[in-house]
PALOLO-333285 format. One record per residue (C-alpha): residue in three letters; z, y, x. Coordinates in steps of 0.25 Angstrom, whole numbers, plus 2048, in hexadecimal, padded with zeros to 3 digits. Example, Ala and Ser with C-alpha at 12.3 -4.5 7.8 and 13.67 -1.06 7.14 Angstrom:
Ala81F7EE831/Ser81D7FC837/
This chain:
Met8678247CA/Lys8678147CC/Val85A8107D1/His8568017D4/Cys8497FF7DC/Val8427F17DB/Gly83B7EE7E7/Gly83E7F17F6/Gly8317F77FA/Pro82E805800/Ala82D80B7F2/Ala83B8077ED/Leu84280A7FA/Tyr83C8177FC/Leu83F81B7EE/Ala84D8177F0/Ile84E81F7FC/Leu84982C7F5/Leu85182A7E9/Lys85E8287F1/Ser85B8347FA/Gln85983D7ED/Asp8668397E7/Pro8708307EF/Gly87782E7E2/His86B8257DC/Glu86E8167DD/Ile86280F7E3/Ala85F8017E5/Val8537F97EA/Phe8517EB7E7/Glu8477E27F0/Lys8447D47EC/Asn8417CF7FA/Pro84B7CE805/Glu84D7DA80F/Gly8417DB819/Ala8397D1811/Thr82C7D980F/Tyr81E7D8813/Gly8127E1814/Trp8137E4823/Gly8107F3825/Val80E7FE81B/Thr80580B81D/Tyr80781981A/Trp80082681E/Pro805833826/Asp80883B819/Met811830813/Leu81A83181F/Asp81C84081C/Thr81F83D80E/Leu829833812/Met83083D81C/Ala831847810/His83883D806/Asp841836810/Ala84183981E/Pro84A82E823/Ser84182381E/Ala83582A822/Arg83982B830/Gly83C81C830/Ile82E81982B/Gln828822834/Glu82F81C840/His82B80E83D/Ser81C811839/Val81080F841/Arg804819841/Trp7F6817842/Ser7EB822843/Asp7DE81A843/Gly7D681083A/Val7CE805840/Ala7C57FC839/His7BF7EF83E/Val7B27EB837/Arg7AC7DE83D/Asp7AC7E184C/Gln7AC7F084B/Val7B87F984C/Thr7B9808846/Val7C4811848/His7C881D83F/His7D2827846/Gly7DB82F83D/Asp7E0825833/Glu7EF827835/Gly7F981E82E/Phe807818830/Ala80C80A82D/Ile81A80482D/Gly81E7F682A/Arg8237F381D/His8307EC821/Arg8337F882A/Leu83080281E/Leu8397FA814/Arg8457FA81F/Ile843808821/Leu84480B812/Thr84E80180F/Glu85880681A/Arg855815815/Ala858811807/Ala86580A80A/Ser86A815813/Leu86981E807/Gly8718147FE/Val86680D7F7/Gln8697FE7F4/Val85E7F67F9/His85F7E77F5/Phe8557DC7FB/Asp8537CE7F5/Arg8557D47E7/Ala84A7D27DD/Val84B7DA7D0/Thr8457D47C3/Pro8417DC7B7/Glu84E7D77B0/Asp8577DA7BB/Pro8647E27B8/Leu8617EB7C4/Leu8567F17BC/Asp8627F87B5/Ala8608067BD/Asp85C8147B9/Leu84F8127C1/Val8498047C5/Val83D8057CF/Ala8347FB7CF/Ala82F7FA7DD/Asp82C7EB7DE/Gly81E7EC7E2/Ala8107E97DC/Arg8157DD7D5/Ser8217E47D0/Gly82A7DB7C7/Leu8307E77C0/Arg8237ED7BD/Glu81D7E07B8/Arg8287DE7AE/Tyr8237EB7A6/Ala8147EA7AB/Asp80F7ED79D/His8187FA79D/Phe8147FF7AA/Gly8057FB7A8/Thr8047F37B5/Gln7F67F07BA/Val7F37E77C6/Thr7E57E77CB/Pro7E27DD7D7/Gly7D97E17E1/Arg7CD7D87E5/Asn7CF7D57F4/Arg7DA7CD7FA/Phe7E37D2804/Val7EF7CD80D/Trp7F97D5814/Leu7FD7D0822/Gly8037D582F/Thr7FE7D383D/Thr8047D584B/Lys7F77DD84F/Val7FC7EC84F/Phe7F17F484A/Arg7F280384F/Ser7E8808845/Phe7E6805836/Thr7DC7F9838/Phe7D17F482E/Ala7CA7E7832/Phe7BE7E182A/Val7B97D482E/Glu7AD7CC828/Thr7AF7BE825/Asp7A67B381F/His7AC7B6811/Gly7AC7C5812/Trp7B47D0818/Leu7C37D081B/Trp7CB7DC820/Cys7D87E1824/Tyr7E17EE824/Ala7EA7EE830/Tyr7F57F8835/Gly8017F783E/Phe80E7FB839/Asp8197F8843/Gly8147F7851/Glu8147E7851/His80C7E3844/Ser8017E883B/Thr7FE7E782C/Cys7F17DF829/Ile7EC7DF81B/Val7E07D581A/Glu7D67D680E/Cys7CA7CF809/Ala7C17CD7FD/Pro7C47C17F4/Arg7B77BA7F9/Thr7BC7BB807/Trp7CA7B7805/Ser7C67AA7FE/Gly7BA7A8807/Leu7C37A9813/Gly7CD79F80C/Phe7D87A880B/Asp7DB7A47FD/Thr7E0796801/Met7E3799810/Glu7F2797815/Arg7F87A481A/Asp7F87A1829/Asp7E979C828/Ala7E57A9821/Leu7EC7B182C/Arg7E57AA837/Leu7D77AC830/Met7DA7BB82E/Glu7DE7BC83C/Lys7D17B6841/Leu7C97BF838/Leu7D07CB83C/Ala7D17C784B/Glu7CB7D4850/Pro7D57DF84A/Leu7E17D584C/Glu7DE7D385A/Gly7E47C585A/His7F17C9852/Pro7F67C0847/Leu7F67C4838/Ile8047C2832/Gly8067BE823/Arg8127BF81A/Thr81E7B581D/Asp8247B5810/Val81A7AD809/Ala8137A080C/Gly80579A809/Pro7F87A1809/Ala7F77AF80E/Gln7FB7BA804/Trp7EE7BF800/Gln7EE7C97F4/His7E67D27EB/Phe7EB7E07EB/Arg7F17E47DE/Thr7EF7F27D9/Val7FB7F57D0/Thr7FB8017C6/Asn8058047BB/Arg80280D7AE/Val8118127AF/Trp81B8107BA/Ser8288117B3/Arg82F8097A7/Gly83D80F7A3/Asn84680E7B0/Val83B8067B8/Val83180D7C1/Leu8268087C9/Leu82580B7D8/Gly81B8087E3/Asp8137FC7E2/Ala8197F87D5/Ala8138057CF/His8068057D6/Thr7FE7FE7E3/Thr7F38047EB/His7EA7FB7F3/Tyr7EF7F8801/Ser7E37FE808/Ile7E780C806/Gly7F480980D/Ala7FD811803/Gly8058077FB/Thr81380A802/Thr810819803/Leu80D8197F4/Ala81A8117F1/Met82381B7F8/Gln81C8277F2/Asp81F8217E5/Ala82E8217E9/Met82D82F7ED/Ala8278337E0/Leu83182B7D8/Ala83C8307DF/Gln83783F7DD/Ala83683D7CF/Leu8448377CD/Arg84A8437D5/Gly85384B7CC/Ala84C8457C0/Ala8538467B3/Ala84D83A7AC/Leu84782D7B2/Gln83A82C7A9/Pro83483A7AC/Ala8378377BB/Leu83082A7BA/Gly8248307B3/Glu82383A7BD/Tyr8238317C9/Glu8188287C2/Arg80F8357C0/Val81183A7CE/Arg80E82C7D5/Lys8028287CC/Arg7FC8367CF/Ala7FE8347DE/Leu7F98267DD/Leu7EC8287D6/Pro7E382C7E3/Leu7EA8217EB/Gln7E88177E1/Ser7D981A7E0/Ala7D881A7F0/Ala7DF80C7F0/Arg7D58077E5/His7C880C7EC/Ser7CE8077FA/Ala7D07F97F4/Gly7C27F97EF/Trp7BC7FD7FC/Tyr7C17F0802/Glu7BE7E87F6/Asn7B07ED7F9/Leu7B07EC808/Thr7A27E7809/Arg79D7F4804/Tyr7A27FB811/Val7A47F181C/Asp7967F1821/Leu795800824/Ala796806832/Pro7A4804837/His7A7812837/Gln7A1814829/Met7A9809824/Phe7B680E829/Ala7B481B824/Leu7B1815815/Leu7BE80D818/Gly7C581A819/Gln7BE81F80C/Arg7C1812804/His7CA81A7FB/Ser7BF8227F5/Pro7BB8207E7/Leu7AC8247EA/Leu7AA81A7F5/Pro7A780E7EC/Tyr79C8157E5/Val79481B7F1/Pro78D8137FC/Pro796812807/Gln78D818812/Leu789824809/Tyr798826806/Tyr79B826815/Arg790830818/Val79483A80D/Asp7A4838811/Arg7A083C820/Ala79984881B/Ile7A484C812/Asp7AF84A81D/Arg7A8854826/Thr7A985F81B/Gln7B7864818/Ser7B486980A/Leu7AD85C806/Arg7BA85480C/Ser7C385C803/Phe7BA85A7F7/Lys7B984A7FA/Arg7C984B7FA/Trp7C98527ED/Leu7BE8497E6/Gly7C383B7EA/Pro7D083B7E1/Arg7C88407D5/Ile7BD8367D6/Ala7C782B7D8/Arg7CE8307CA/Val7C08307C3/Leu7BD8227C8/Gln7CB81D7C5/Asn7CA8227B6/Lys7BC81B7B4/
């Protein structure tokens, strides 16, 4: 089978690895529009069960990822001048550059052709393959060409955010909430390579414009954010993207969904098919899980269309609770003032419960007391885990 993957991110590279491992006779090429090494995003996160899954699917790449990952086991929240620590929140992070290098080298070792600095347009002759994988991100050009067919919907979030790096190495997954004269500003930060950390800064629109970020040059914006986040950064600088000029690259998060995921020999993968809010830290994991499901559906398939249909059904079903969690997590931050004046230990507890579909409808202090009581009883904890996804489905269908 001749497979052309458009986009050189983790989803496309991992799919190429899995397909080539399944059948060395497959002719597989990956086309990335940017030069080699030209990526941004700093570090990406994943959770312990994902490492086991990667090991089961392709041990060589999994060992490379494990070797170059950093691990944290605590969560820390800075609120005003108080710090709260929650033990046991284990997770991993790896630099995006490093992850792509590991996957690129593994794919090349199997005979996958990886081409950099090669954009693919909807009319490109390269689309003449048995299977074309549109893995070119949330703003996928291939998907947009047939947006009506795919039933693409893009919903922008309310808050503004900017994805930055810093030389401050956070040993725990860290949240910091700072009150300004124009409202609250906060960050999510985590180390990923022993020398740098990712630092995502977010705020409401009123705060963003009130602080002047809407017109401020990038370096001035970085200096102001460093001042506001001086306590958790401990004097370390923030680092913006070097491939763009002008104002800081503030964005609205764009939630992408598609009614169908394939058209003829073209199939959507990763962010081209779906996005989930960054606050649940699952984007890269979900993209690579897409690759696993598509490779499994294609294994030994007698015909392409049934295999693509099976891939879509499997992934949509698996994504349902995670999309619900991401939606509620984003909503928690968009309604931060509902929670930020709670006692620090209460706020941190509800920060951990931000995925709950019930939380927006129950007074926060009451929710906290009931949740603590439930967690003291094993049978009620099990009932809560069973009930949560069902409530999410009901609320989603309203």
